[in-house]
N, C-alpha and C positions, 0 to 999 in steps of 0.2 A: 417371356423372353421374346423380344422382336428380332425379326431376320434383317439383315442389312442386304440390300441387293449387291451384287458382286459387279465391279467396274470392269468390263471386259478389256478395255485398252488401258495398260498401264500408265500412271500418271507420267507425263512428260512425253509419252510415246503414242502415236497416232494422232486422232483429232483431240484438240485440246479446246475446252469449254471457252466461250467468246471471251468470258472475263478473267481467264486464268493469268494474263499477263498483268493484269490490273491487281489482281490479289496477291501475285508475288511481290510486285511493287510495294502493296499495301503492308504485307508481312515484313519485307525488308526494312520498311520506313517506321514499323510499329504502330500503325494507324488501324489495325483490324480492330472492330469493335466486337467482343466476344458476345455481348448481349444481342447484337443483330444477328450474329451467325447461330446462336442456338436457337433461333425462332425458325430455322429452315427444317426440312425434312432431313433424315440422315444421308440419304442421296445428295440432295443439294448441297448439304455442308460439306460432304466428301469431294465433290466437284469444285466447290468454292475454294476449298484449300488446297486443291491440287493434290488429294491424297486418295487413299483407297484402303478397304478391309485389311489388306496385306501389308499396309504401313509404307513408310517413305523408303526411298533407296538411300544408300548411304551418301551418294553424292549430292542429293537433296537436301539431305539433312546438315551436311557440313556447310552447304551454300546458305542456307537460313540460318545456321549459328553464326556464322561469320557476319550475316547483314543484321541480324537481331540482336545479336549478343547472347550471354550465358543466361540459363534460368536460375537467377539468383535474385533474392529479395533485397531492395536497396536498404542500406542502414546509414544510420547517423554517424557522421564523421566524429571520431573521438576528439574531444578538447584538448589542445596542447596544454603543457604546463605553464608556458610563458603567457598563455592566453587566460588561463585560471589565475594566475597571479595578477595580471592587470585587471581581471574582473573583480578581484577582492577590493580592489580601490573604490569600488562602487557604494561600499558601507558607508552610511553617512558620517559615522564617528571617524572612520579612518580617513575620510576626505578632511573633515575639521582638524584633525591632527596633522595631516599633510600642509594644510594652510597655516596652522599656528607655527609649524616648523619653519615654514617659508619666511613669515613675519619675524619669527625669532631670528632668523639669520639674516634678515634686512636691518634689524636694529643693533646687529653684532652681537647678540646673546647666543654664543656659538655652543656652549655646553648645553642650553635647552634646546636649541635646535638639533644637536646630535642625538640627543637622548629621544626626542620625539621622533626624529627619523628612523632610529633604531627600533621603537616600537612599531612603526608603520611596516617597517620591512620584516620584522619578526610576525606580525600579525598576518600579513598577506602569505608569506612562506608557510606558515603553520596551515592556514585555510586552504590554500592551493595544493598543498603536499597532501593533506587528508583526503580531499576529493580526488586528487590524482591516483592515491593508493586504492580508493573505492573504485575507480575506472579500471584500474588494472585487475583487481578482482572481478568484476563484471566482464572483462574481455575473456577471463579464464571459463566464465559460463556459458558464453555463446555456443549455440549447438545448431546444427543445420535443421531445417523443417524435416527434409529426409535425406538420407545418403544414396541411396541408388534406387533404381526403378527398372521394372521389366519391361522392355520396349520390343516391338515386333518391327524387324527391318529386313530390306534386302540388299543384297550386294550389288545386284543389277536389276534392270528393269523386269527381265524375263526370268530372275532367279526365284526360287521359293521363299518365302518368309522365313525367318529364324528369330527365335526369341533370345534376347540378350540382356544382361545386366549392365545397365550403364549409369554413370554419376548423374544425379538429378540436374546438375547444372549444364548437362549436354542436350537436354530435351529442347526440342522446337515445336512451334505449331505444326500441325499435321501429322505428328507422331501417333502411332497407336500403341496404347500402353495396357498391360494386364493389371488388374488388381485382385488381391485375395486377401484373407482374413489377416488383420494385424498391419497391413500395409499402410503407410502414410501416402495420401494423394499427392502426388509430387507436383501437379500444375493443375489449371482450372480444365476439366475434361467433361465432354459429352459422352454419355453412355451410348454404346452401340450394341451391347449385348449385357445382360444381367441375369443372375441366377441367385435368388434370396439374398440380394445385396442389400445391407444395411451399414450405415456409416455413423461414427461419432462425430459431430459437428459442433461440439459445445464450445471449442476455441473461437468460432465463428458467431454462433447464433445463441449460446448459453444453454441449449437444450441438453438436459442431462441423459435422456434415454436416446437409443440410436434411432436413426431417421431411415425409415426405408426409401430406395432408390430403385428406379426401374428405367429401362430403355423407351423412350417413347418416340415413335416415328411421326411425331404430330406435325401439321401444316400450320402456318401462323394463324393466330386467332384462337389458339386453345388456351392450354394452361402454362405456354413458354415464358408469360410474363408474370407468373407467381413470384412472390419474393423468394421463395426456396423452390425452384424448379425441380421436380423429381427427376429428371433426367440428367441433372447436372452433379458433379463433384468438384468441391471446391479445394484449393490447396490449403493445408493446415487442418483439414479432416482426415479421420483415419477409418479403415474398414473394420467393422464389427463382424459382420457375418457375411456369407454368400462370397461370390465372385462376380467380375465384370470385365469387359474390356472397353475402353474408352478413348476417344480422339481428342488429343490435345488442341484447345483452342484459344488458350493464353498461357503466357509464360512470363516470368519474371516480373518486371513493373506494371505489366498489364493485368496481372491476376486480382482477384477479389482481395486475397490476404495482403498483397502489397498497397491496395487502395487506401488502407489505414495511414499510410505514411503521407498521403496527398489531402489529409483531412485538414481540419482547421489549425490555426497556430498552436504550436506545441507547448507555448511559454504560457503558464498560468498567471493570473493577476498576482496581487500581494498575498503572501501567506501570513499566517498567524505570526510567524517570526519577524516578517518584514512589518506588520503593523505595530506591533508591540514596540519593537526596538526603534523604528523611525519615529513612533510618537514621542519616546523618551527622548530621542535624539535631537529632534527639531526644537522640542521646548528648551533644552539646555542651549542650544545653539543660539536661540534668541537672547537667553541671559548672557552668553559669553560675548555676543555681538555688542550687547549695551554696556557691558562692564569697563572695558579700556577706555572708552569716551567719557563715562562717568568719573573714573578715576582721575584723568588728565584734568577734566574741568574742576572738579572739586580741589585738586591740588594747585591748580592755577589761581583759583579764586581765593582759597583761604591761605595758602602758602607761598604764592607767588613762583612757584615751580612751573618750569616748562615743559619742553620735550624730554629732559633728563629723567623724568617719571616714565617715559614709554616703556624701557625695559621691565620696570615694575608693574605697569598696567598689563603688560604681555603675561608676566609672570601670574599676576591674579587670574587672568583668563584661563591660563594654563591650569592654575590651581583647582578651578572649578570644573574642569573637564576630567571626566573619568578616563583618563587617557589609556588605561590598561583594558578597558572594556573589549576591544577588538581581540586582545591577546587572550583576555579571560573567557571570553564567548568561544574562541576558536579551540582554546585548550580544552575546555569543559566539554564542548561537543565532539572534538576529535577524541578525548579520551573515553568518552561514552560510546561512540562509535567502535573505535578499536576494541573495547570491552565487549561488545555485542557479537562483532565478527569473530573474536576468539572462543568465547563462551555458549552463543547461541546460533552461530552460522547465519547473522544477519548482517547484511551489507547495506550501510547507508551510502548512497551515492551522492547525496547532496547534504553537506554537514547542517546547515539550518533546518533540514527535515527532520534531525533529531529532536530540535526543540518544538517543532509542530506536531510530532508524536506526543510530546508530553502534553500538548495544549488540546489534543483530541478531545471532544466531547461526545461526537457522533461517529461510530464506525459502520460504513455500509459494506456488506458483504453478501457474496452469493452463498446459497445452501450447499449445492452439489460440490464435493470435495473439500469443504470447510467444516460445516456442521455435520456433514454426512461423508461417507467414505465411497461414494458412488457405487457401491456394492450392496445388492439387495439381499435381506434375510427373510426366511419365512416365519411368519408371526403366527398364523394359525391355519388350519384347514376345517372347513365345515360343510356341512350337507346341505341340500336344497333349503332346508328349513332352518338354517343357521345354527344349529347344534353341532358342536364339535365333534369331527368324524376323521380319524387318523387313516381310515381306509382310503380317503380322497387324496392324501399326500402320498400314499403307498402307490396309487396308480399314475399319479403325477410323476413320481420317480421313475416307475417302469418307463413312461414315454420318454422322459429325458435321457435315460441311460442307453436304451434301444436307439433312440434317434442320432445320438452321437455316435454310437459304434456302427450302426449300418449306414448312415449317411456319410460317414468318415469327415466329420467335421473337424478341420485341425484346430480350431479354438472353440472350445465349448461357450455357449451363450451364459451370461453371467445368472439369468434366471434359472437355467438348467442346474447350473453349480449350487445356487441356493436351496434349490428343492432337493438335490442330491444330498447336499450335506445335511439338511435337516432330515431327511428320511433316513440316512444312515446312523444318524443318533437315536432313532427310534427302531433300529435293527432290520430294515428293509434290505431284502437281497434281490434285485432285479434278475439275477443269473438263475433263479429258479424257474425262470419263462426261457422259451426259446426264440430268439428274433428271428422274424420272416423277412421283412422288408421296413422300410421307412420313408417317409415324405418329410423332408426338413420344413422348417419353418419358412413361410413364404410371406412376404410383406403384403401380398395383395389380399390373400385370404386369412391372414395373422393367426394361423394356427400350425401346430407340427402334429404328425401321425406316426405312430410306431405299430407295426403289425406283428404280432406275437403267437404263440402257441403255448396254451396253458397246461401243466401237467395232468395227464389222464383223459385231455380232450383233443385228440390226434385228428379228429374229423371236423375240428373247427378252428379258424382263426379269429383272433380278437383284436380289434382295431381301438387303440388307447390314443385319445385326443387331447390334446391342451393347448390352450390359446386365448383369444380375447372373448370376453364373455358374450358379445353380440354375435359373432361369427360362430362360435361353438353353439350357441343355442339355435342358430338357424339350422344346424345339420341334426338336431334332435328331435325326437317324436314321443320319447318317454321319459319320466322322471323317476329316480329311485326313491321311495319314501318307506323309511322304517326296514322291514324286510323284504318288501315286494316293489313292484313298479307299477305306475300308473301312467296315464296318458296325459302329454304335456300339452294343455290346451292354453288358450291366448290368454286367459287370465293369470294363468301361473308363470307364462311367459313375462308377462309385464310385471308381475311381482318380483320376479328374478333380477330383471332389469333395473327395477327401483332399488332393490337391495344392493346391486353392484354399484349403482350411482352414489347411494348413501355411504358405502364403503370408501369408494374413491374421493368423496368430499371430505371422509374422515382420514383422508392421508395415506390409505392403502391402494397398491396395485395388485389387481385380481387376475388371477389365472382360472378360466373354467376347464374343467375335467369331465371328460364323457368316454363311454365305452360301448363298443357294439359287437356283436358276434357275427362272423360270415362263414359261409362253406369256402373250403380251400379253391383258389383258382390257380391257373396255369400261368397266365401272363402276369405283368407286373400291376401294381395297384397305383391308381390314379386318384386325383383329387374328386372325380365323379364317384368313387366308391365310398366316400366318407358321407354318408347319409344314414338317417334313420337310427340315431345313436341314443343310448340312455345316459341323461344328464346325471352326474355323480355328486357336483358340488363345486366349491371354490377354494382355491389357496390364495391366501392373502399375505402379501409381502409388502416390506417397507425398506427404506435404504437404512443401511448400518449406520449407527452414529459414529462419530469420530471418536475415539477413547477418551481424549482429553478436552472434548469441546465443551461438556458440561462444567468442569471445573474452571476452564478459562472464561465462560461466560458469566460465572459466579463472580470470579475476581475483577472482570470488566464492569460488572455491575456495583461492585463495592468500590471501584476506582471512579465511579460516576461518568462511565463511559455508556451512551445509549447505543444499542446494536440495532441496526435496521437490516433486514434480510430482503435484498433486491433480487429476485429471482425470475426466471422465466417458466418455473415449473407450476403445476396445479395448485392452488391457493390451499386445498385440504392437504396436499403432501408437506408443503413448506411449514404449515401451521403445526401438523403433527410432529415433525422433528423439532420445532421449537418447544412445544409441551414436553416431549420426552426428554428434553435437554433441561428443563426447569426455567425456560424463559418463556414467560406468559404472552402470546401471540396477540391477545386482544382481539379487535376486530380486523380481519384480513382484508386489506385493500388490493383491488386489481388496478394495474396500469391504465385500463379502459376508463375506469371512474376518475382518473386524474387529469384525463387527456384534455380538458378544457381549463385547467389551473396553471397559473403562473405566479412566480414571485413569492409574496407571504403567504398567499392563499395556499399554493402548493407546499409551502414548508410546514403551513400549520396542519395541514391533513397529513402529511408524511410523519409529523411530530407526535401525532396521536396515534399512529400505528407502529406495529413492529415488522409485519411483513407486507411487502408490496410484491404480489405476484403477476404472471404474464407480462415481465418487463422486456422491452427491448433494449438494445445498446442507448438507443436515444433516450428512452424513459430512464434509464440509469443515471445517465450524464444529467438530465434535466432535474432529477431530484436531488443530486448530490450539490450541483450548482445553485439550486434554491435554498438548501440548508446553509450551504456557506454564506450566501447573500443575506440570510437571516441572523447572522452573527455567529454562527456554530463554527467551529474548527473541525473540518470533516476528514477522515481517512476513508480511502475506498481499497478493499482488497479484490484483485481479479487476476485471472491468468490468460484470457483469451483476447482475439482481435477484437470481439464485440465489447470488451471492457475498457478499450483504450480511451474512448471520449469521457467515460467516467473517471479513469485514472488522471487524465489531464485536468478534469473540472474540480478535483479534491484538493484541500491543502497538502494532504501526503497521498500518495500514490503507491501501493503496496502490491508486490506480487510474489509469488513462489518462484524458485530456481527453475522449476519445471514448466513455467508458461511460455507460450510463445515468444519468439526473439522481440517482435515488435512491443509486446507488453512490457518484457523485461527493461527495453531501452526507454520506455516512457514512464517507468516509475521511478520513484524516488528511493525506496526501499526494497530489497530483494530478500527474501526469506529462504532458508535451506530447505524446508519443507512448508506445505500449506496447512499451517499448525496454528490455531489461535493462541496457544501457549506461548508461542514465539512472539506473535504481537504483543501480548501483554508483557513479555519481558522487555521488549523495544519501547513500549510505551512508559513503563516503570523507569528505564534508563534516561529516556528523554526528560521525564520529570524531575529525576535527580540533577542531571545536568542543568535544568532550568532553575531548579531550586538554588544551586550554587551561582548561577549568573544573578539571581535575585538578591541573594545575600550579598554579592559584590557591590551592586547597585545601591541597595539601601544603606549598606555601611559607607561605601565612598561618597555618595552623594550628599548625604546628611552630614558627614565630617567635612567634606569639602565646602560646603554652603556655609556651615559655621566659620570655618577659617576664612572665607572670603569675606564675610560680614567683620569680622573681627580686623581683617587687615585694612579694611575701607575705613572702620571706625579708627583704628590706630595711625593709618596715614593722616587723617584729618586732625587728630587730637597732639600727636608727637610732632616734635621740631625736625625728627629725622625719619628716613623710612623705617617701617616696622620690622623689615625684613628684607636683606639684600637679595638681588636675584641668584646668587652662587648658594645662598642659603636655601631659598625656594628649590632650586634644582636639587641640592643635596637630599632635603626633605622629602621632595616628590620620588625621588630615587628609592628612599627606604620604604616610603609608602607602597610604591609600586611592587617591589621585591616581595614585602609582606604579603600583599593582596593577591599576588600570585598563587598563594597557598590556597585560596578559596576555590580555585578550579579543582583542586584535588582534595577538597574536603569531604568526609563522609556525610552520606545523605541523612536527613532527618528522618525521624520516625514517620511523620505524617507527609513527607514531600511527595509520595506517590498515590496518596489517597484522592486526589481530586485533580482535575486539569490545571496545568500550570501556564498561566497565562501573565505576560508583565504588562500591568495595566497602568498607563500613565498617570492618569489622574490619581490614583492610589498612592504611587510613587511621590507624585508631588505633594500630596498632604503629608506623607509620612517625613519626607526629608525636610519640609519646611518645619514641622513641630521639631524634630530631633536636631536639624541644624541650628534651631534658635537656642537650643540647651546647650548646644556646643559652643555656640557664640558666648552664651552668659559665661560659660567656663573660661573661655578666653579672656574675656574682659575681666573676670574675677581675676585671673592670672596677672593681668595688667596691674590691677590694684595691688596684688600682693608685690609685684616687682616695683611699683612705685614706692610702697612702704619700706620694703628692704633696701631701696636705694637711698630713702631718707635716714632709715635708722642705722645703716652701716655704712660708715666713711668710706669713700674711695670706690663706690659701687655704681654710681650715677651716670655710668657711661653707655652708649649704644651698644656696645660690645656684650655688656653683661645682660641687657634687655633682650637681645638677639639669642643669646644662649638659653636664657631661662624660657623665652617662648619656644625655642627650639625643642627642649626637653618637654615641656608640657605638650607640645602638638604630638609629639611620637607617643608618649603615654597614653593621652585621651584617644589617639587613633587605635592602639592596641585595645582598651577598654571597650571601644565600640566594636571591634571586631569579636571580641568575646562574649559581649552582653546582646548583641543584636544577630547572634547565630541562633535564631529561634528553634527551639526543640532539640539542640545537640545534647543537652545533658543526659536525657533518657536513652539517646543513642549511643553516646560513647562512655558513660560511666567515668571511670578513673582513667580510661586510655588516652594516652597523650597523642594529639593528632598533628598534622602539618600545620593547622592553624595556632596551636598552643606553641609550636616551635617559632612560628614566624613572629607571634607577639612577643616571646621572649626576646628574639633578636632585637626587635624594635626597642624594647625596654633598655637592652644593654647598651645600644648605639645612642639612644637619648639621654642616658645617664652618663656615659663615659665619653662620647665625643666632646663635649664642652671643656672637659677637665683634661683632654689628650693633646699631645704636641701639635695635632692637626687644627686645633681650635684657632689659633692666631691666623692661619692661613685663610680661614673662613670668616674673619674678622668677629671671633667669639672669645669671651673670657669667661672663667668659671663662676658662678653665683655663690655667695656665702652660704654656709650651712642653713642658716635661719630661713633662705628661699625654699630650701627642699622641705622643712618642717611645715611651713604654710602651704606648700604645693600639696603635700599628702593629704592635707584637710580638704583643699579644693577638688581633689581627685575623688576623695571619699563622698562629698557631697555630690560630685559629677555623676558617680556611679549609682549614688542612690536615686538620683533624679533620672537617671536613664532606665533603671528597673521599674521605677513608680510609672514614668511614661509609657513604658512598654505595656505595663499590666493595664492601664487605662485604655490605651488605643486597642488592646484586644478585646477588652470588655465591650467598647463601643462598637466595634466591628461585629462582635458576637451578638450584641443587642439588636443589630441591623438585620439579623435574620441568618447570619452565616451558620449553615448546619454543623453539626458532628464537632464538638470540640471543647477541648480545653483552652484556657486563654493562649498557650503559646500556639496551638495548631490554629486557633480562630486568626491569630496575627498573621500567622503565615499564609493562611487563605486570602487575607486582605491583600497581602503583598504578591502573591504569585498564583492565586487561584481565580477560578471563577470565569465568567464571559468577560469579552472585553467591555471595559467601560466607556 
């Protein structure tokens, strides 16, 4: 504990330091540089801030609060609902639909224009509504960094200081605050006094163990420039043990905690969802831009038709467009996000992030609090020779119990709790001894001492010491071996230190235990009395594993998600946690070894490792960015300020509800608990949603391509338009209504077994092959219609052709929906699902509409019975061709090395799985 010189003149009264007025101006303008201030001695700093050990006066505090503002962390403004709605128009397919709607209106195709505009509005409303709901749920999770703080202030310059509990937002630079166990540090403070003070600052640095802090009255040029100065406590950290008094040097936006908001741009580049959907979108857009000119030119050259075919050309372009894609995507993702929020407490703030969750093939996370519970447990106790010795644990428990009792520590240390829990299971009773005195754990000497009296030994006090191996061994002169004691020579000391280092490399945290007898003394015990001890042995501890982590890691492995542990901990500690959870750590890499690597070289090095230890915040962000640039879809789980760069670098940033506010606001997905099981459920939901989106795309695009080819061929072969714009509109409405059921379809058996990425090249191959099959079915139908018109008198009119092709289109669309839903049979059995009902509806409309009273309004007349008989033959052959082509396609993809699978699952992998092509 350093003493702080008392300032005789109260701040603001008597002589004022020469630069006081300038400092007041700087404070009011918010230009004080905390880093420069902390380089001063305590007295210089107090004078520079026009403060003193007794604190500010109320008048000073009010003036500074009015000039500098409240001590609040700046937060990002929530996006308004109208802004979210307009932002949804940036989706490429939505933009294309909007353009097609405007073109349709320009050519007076009002029905088509109204339908397209309705789809645009519905898609934008669904997407913005889902994200708005997620934003509201996030607002309910907002928590203050701290609520109140103990502040030392005076009512007047000559009044004595009084301790007051004030809201954190009322703190100002120059306030003197008191810190105790369990307190959250309310601002950036320079320690004036400290007594056994340790703080948890994992939220800032990722260090899982408490960090010792001490008051340093250091002049410039010592250790004040260290990355983690020992005399500074930063907002966002919390007090683990001890107490302290600190001077506030930064508040609000000037704190280190708030500096995360002033980092690099928060918008990440293209995510997996953007890459996949945009790739498919722009490929189809090129086709759509070419189609109308081709239709116009072909009809003008071969049929002598002019601009009267423009509505038909626009209808062909619309027919090629998967116009329901924005609605299907938004509905499937919103449904999955809603289900996750209800059943798993997982909030998806950005709807496309659910698809990105399904595409994740690399998940990066920290060890502490995710794989482990940040709570140590005793693994074993051993004597100096390494043999198990329960007596060592017994004396460690005696030290822990009487240190807590006699030092009156309000919050027991986690190591003490672990020791007492393990000793209690073995029947240790520290109350059989009489407690005399205690020296609590001191970060400087790294040990604690309990002074006790053993039964029947009233003339002797026993000192029981527990702490860091190096520090305890320095106080020992003898070694307990077997039933006796021997001198602790240098060779034995080196052997014990090597043993401790090996245990640390193996992932254990060691406590050394020693004991010494003393004659009773009248005065209090001091650190100088802790000498000449007998070394008893070690207590080995490790972090307690999260109960669900092992099962979650196994499932993630089965889901083909590679887990990378990026931690600031010791390499051995992280490796042991992975081994205990069944995750082979392989060769553990430290961030220092990766310092000179960038891009593909860094991704390759990390790809071969499971654990990267000694990571800083910048290391984590570099690694995530390199993996992402290498073609992986990455997720990152973090909860601290130091995790924000990595959260922003990943495709999907994930954090628990208890994360610091800046991390929650920067994440895409918020978990109810920091639990890998919840991530596994979220990934599964993302893959199910992506599977439904992929099913819609492969069904719609192959069917649409076949119809467009058939329409182009018919337009050139027939003396009349093969289908009128109104008929195209009604047909598309029926298709769209039926295809909406795909967003509510049951997931496939294998949909969650591998990363779900919509791969443009694979889709193009698929829709080309199956589109040609569909076109052949249409052309065969044209032949049937020509034969029926020739064989049946009075049926050679365009209205019969329109009706016949309308019916065939709806029936083939229904068959495609049933047959290309890969893997559904095993998932559903005999259960009737939404797609079955939709297909039934399509069939009913296709068969009944041409014979209904509405048919003449649409320029259709009922085909003769012979047509339906021949059409059933065409549909049977078409279904057989679809099934055969699907099996061949699956075999080809399986032969190209797609792992794990039956033909159905292999086909699905080819469509929605694997890396980006």
